[in-house]
N, C-alpha and C positions, 0 to 999 in steps of 0.2 A: 415552382421551385421544389427541389428535392427536400423531403422532410428529414431533419437531422435527428439521428438516434443518439441518446446520451451515451457517454463513454462506457458505462457499465449497465447493460440492460439484461433482461432475464434470458439466461441461456436456453431455457425451455422454449422460448419463442423462436430462437434460431433454428431449432429442429423443424419447426413448422414453416419457417420462412424459405421461400424460393425466389425472393426478390433479386433483381439485378444489383450487383455491387457497383454502384455508380453506373458507368456505361458498360460494364462487363457482365455478360450472362454466364450463369453457372453451367457447366457442361451437362449435356443430357446423358452422355455415356461416361462412366467413371474410369476409363483407362488411365494409366499413369501419364501417357502423353497428353490426354485432355486435361488432367489435373495440372500438369506443368504449364500447359498453355494458358489456363485460367489465371494462375498466379503471375505468370509473365505479363499477361495483358493488364492485370490489376496494377502491377508495378509501373507500367507505362501509362496508367490512367489517373488514379486518385492518389497515388503515393506522394507524400510530401516532397520527396527528393526525386520525382519522376524524371526530371531533366538530366539527372546524373546516372540513370540506369542504362547499362549497355544494351545495344541492339544486337540480337543474335540471328544468325541464319537458321540455327537449329538448337533445340534444347536437349539433344541426345546425350550430351556429356554429363547431364545431371540425372541421377537415378531416382529422384523423387521430387515432389513439389517443395518439400521441406529443404532438400539439398539446394534446389534452385534459389529459394528465398534467401537462405543463409549466404549464398555466393554472390547474389546480385544486389542485396540491400546496401544502403549507405554504411560506410565504415563506422559512423557515429551512431548508428541505429542499433541499440542493444535491446530493443523492445518488440519489434515486429516478430510474429511467430505464428505457427499453425498448431491447433490442438485437434485431437481426435475426440469428437463429441461422445462416442461410445465409451471411451476410456476415461474421459475427464472426471476427476473425483473431487475437484476443488470447489470454489465458490460458484454457485449457480445464479447469483444475482437476484434471486427472489426471496432473500432472507434466510437461505439455508446453505449449509456446508454439507458435503458428503466426504469426510476425511477423518483422520484420527484426532484432530482437534488440538494440535500443539505445534509450536515453531521450534525446531531444533537448530543449534549451531554446532559445527564441528570445531572443537577447541583442542588446544595442546596444553596440558597441565604442566606445572613447574617441574615435575619429575620426567618430562619429556613424552609421556604417554598421551595418546590421542583418544578422544571420546566424543560422543554427542552430548550436548548440554541442552536441557529443556529451558528455553528462555521465556516462553509465553504459553499459557494454556487457556483455550477458549472456554468460557463458562458454559456448562451444560453439554459439553462435548464428550465423546468416548474417553478421551484422556482425562478429563476432569472427573468423570464418573469412576474411572479406574484409580484415581488418587494421584495422578501425576501432578507435579508442582514445579514452579520455577526453581532452577538450581539443581534439579535431579540430573545425575550423570548416567548415561546409557552406554554400556560397553558392548552390547550385541543387539542386533535387530534380527530376530530369529537366530540363524547360525552365522550371521555376517558380523565380523568384528568391525567396530566403528573406528576405522582408521582411514586416512586420506586416500589411500590407494583403492579403497572399496566405496568411495563416495558415490560414484554413479550407480553402483549396484544397490546402495542404500536408498538413493532417491527413487529408483525404479520400484523397489520393494514397497516403499511407503506410498507410492502412487497407485500401484496396481494390486497390491494385496489387500484383502478385507479382514485379515486375522493375523496378528503378529504377536509373538512372544518377545518382550523386551527384557533384557538383563540389565539390572542397575547395580551400581557400586556406591557404597556409602561407608566411609571410614573403615575400609578394609573388608567390609561385609558385602556379599552379593545376594541379591534376591531377584525374582522374576515376576512379571505381571503380563498377563495376556490382555490385549486391547483389541476389541472388535469394532471395525468401522461401521458407522451408520449415518444416516441423514439426520441432522439436528438443526433446530432454529438457532440462528446466530444472534448472540447478544453482544453488541460491539462496545457497550459502555460497561466498565467495571471499576472496582476499587475507588468508589466515590467517597470523598471525605471533605470535611470543612475543618480547617486548622485555625486556632487562635494564636496569632503572632503579635505579641505586645497588644496594641489597641486595634489590630486589624483582623478581619475574617478573610481567610483564603480558601477558595474552593479548589478542589483537585479532582480530576477525572482521567481515566485511561480510555482512549477511543481507538479501537483496533481497525475499523473499516468505515468508509462512508457508503451506506446502503440505504435505499429509500424506505425500507421496512422499519428502520430505527428512528425515523423522523419524529414520531410521537413520543418516543422515549427520550430523545434529546430535548424536546419541548418540555416534557414533564420534569426532567432534571433541572433545566434552567429556571423553571417556575420555583423549584425548591431553592435554588441559589438566590433567586430574586427575593423570595420571602425571607431568607436568612440575611439578606443585605450584605452579600460578600463585597469586599473591597478590591480583591485581586482574584485572578483565575489562572490556574496551572492546568494546561491540557497536555497529557502525556501521549505523544504520537510516535513514540520510538519504534513501534512495530506496525505502524499504519502505512500500508503500501499504496493507499489511494482509494479510488472508487468513484462514486457518482459526484461529479462536480456541482450539481444542483444542491446536494445535501451539504457539501463543503461550504458553498456560498450561503446557505441557510444558517449554518453554524456561525460563520463570520458575522452575518447580520445580527444574530442574537447577541454576540459579544459586543459589537460596537454600537448597535442601536442607532440612536439619533445622530451619532457622529458619522455614520455611513449612509444614512437614508437616501436612496435613489441615486447614489453616486455610482460611477462606473466601477465595476468589479474586475472584469477581464475582457479581453478581446481574443477571439479564436480565428485563426487565419489558415486558409487552405492553399493548395498550390495555384499557380496562375490559371490553369484550366477551370478550376472551380472557385475562383475568387468571389463570384457572386454569392457564394454560400457563407462568406465571412460574417461573423455576428458578434455582437457585444452583449455582455451580461451586466446586470446592475445589482447592487445590494438591495435587500428588501426594504420596504417603506416602514412598516410598523408591525409589531408583534407584542402581545401582552407580556411575553417572557424576556424581552430584550433587557440586557444588563447595563448598557450604556457605559461600558468600561473604556478607559483611554489607554489601557495597557493589557497585553496578553503575554503570559509566560508559556513557552512551548518547550517540551522535552523531546529531543530528536535523536535519531541514530542513522546509520547507513541504510536501514530498512524503512526510513521515512521517505515517502516517494509520491510523485505525481500530484493528486488532488491535495494531499497534506502540504506539500511544498507550495502549491499554488495558493492555498489559503493564507499562508504566511506572506508570500510575495504580494498578494493583493492587499493585505492589511498594511504592509510596509510602504505602499505607494504614498507619495507626498500629499495627495489629496485626501487620503483616508484619515489622517490625524490619529493613527493608532500606533503606539509603540509596541514593537514585537521583540521580546527578549528570548533568545534561543539558547537553551541549556542542553549540553550533552555532546553529540558528535555531528559531523558533517552529514548532510542528507544525500540521497542517491543521485539527484540531478536528472529530472525528467520533465522537460517543458512541453512534452508532446502528448497527443491523445489519439484514440481511435474513435472516429464518428462513423458509425455503421460498421458492420462486419461482413466479410465475404463468406457465405455459407455454401459449401459444395461437398458432395460425396461424403456426408456425415463428418465433415471437418469444418472448422471455423478459422478463417484467415484474419488475424489481428494485424492490420497493416496501418502503420502510423500515417495519418493523413491530415493532422491538424497540429498547429503549434499555438501556445497560449502566451499572452503577455498581459501585464497589469496596466493600470491607467497611466503609468509613466512610460508605457511602451517598452518595458523591461521584461526580458524572459528569464526563467530560471537558468542558471549556468549549468552546463553539462557536468561540472564538478560539484554541483549541489550548493546548498546554502550553508555557510560556515557559522558555527555557533558564537554567540556573545561570550559565553563561558564554556570552555572546553572541558568536558568531564567524561571519564570512561564509565561504561555500563558495568555494574556489578550484579551478576545474575544470582548471587547468593543472598541478596536482600530483596524482599518482595516489594511490589508496587504499594505505595502508600506508607511504607516504613520511613520515618523521618531521618533515619541513618543511611538510607539508600543514597548512593552518590549523587544522582541527578536531582532527586527531590530535595536532598539536603542543600545542594547548591542553589536551587530555585528559591527555597525559603530564605537562604542567606542573602540572595540578591534583593528580595523583597524587603528584608530588614535593613540591609546596609547600602543598597543602591549601587553595588559593585560586585564583581566576582571575588570569590575567596581565593586563597592560595593553597587550598587543600590538595594533598598528594593522593592520587587515586590509582596507584599501581595495583593491578589485579593479579590473582594467583593463576591466571590462565591467559592464553592468547587465542584469539578467534582466527581460525584458518579459513572457514567458509560458512555461509548460511545456506539453509535448505528451504 
């Protein structure tokens, strides 16, 4: 049987890998025609929607493998893509990023002006070292004004440039900071706190990614939560786009403990050709750091995706006996995964070939998971601030067992995320 490769594996191993992508061999010659042929054959082999892919007499009408993929993939597939391994500057899967280290949103302020807003800064990143913080407003990326019509240019500059001068605006004053991109160790856990709410202890943590290298840090933090004897836990996943489902399952097992022990966590299903590869995952049996909580509070946004959503969906299943209270905004809606990647011509083909469902055989809706309490994200309050909209609502729910009626109109409108 073909060995399954986890959803997020080390990109550096891709460069060394010349393994067949299921039944499809990588081209020995990297002409554009051979690259298009490779992607076309993969779509008709392991792709989850392979039965819906059109058959072509020729691929001549497409000018690149990327163009072919975008044209032939399923209309509901927003995730399959191809990256250039030489240019890729994002997450490498081995616990390192090679980027500027922050998440920006393009927003429109009440005065109608558009700008980039810093919504999250990774600890120990170039942005963190340069002093960028949540709520910073960027008006220029080098000489590019941060307006909607320049969005593609901005994305390209952030991805391909190693050295950028950012212009910031604050209360009518402008200042500049140069940020130099470098590779740094990713710390996915931040803003850890324990709150005392009446007679309860409430743990809080921000988790930005599910990566194998952070497993020990997660265990260490849960050991602290267990020693403190917390009664409730709030996990802030609003900017967690997913990652390794094994780590997400480990986290869920730590939360539910004996309530989940050895129960079915999820089932992963392939297309009919590869149905023999279908497999089931289970919650872990025992760990000294398990909290044995019957409830989890999760803060979400449209950037909460994939493994983050699956963690919630798996815990919500009828057999799990865990209450999941979702605070914030609707999630992205990704019930799909990539098991194995197609590596060819210094590129990686991320092709959706698996769908996930929980023990109730329920998938994540393409519309995402809708929150228990709908609250808008306020970027001008930092994580862990008890007056920050989402955290304030989560603490209210713990105290009053219901959503508040708080009005959360923001002084900005999100146009797009980058």
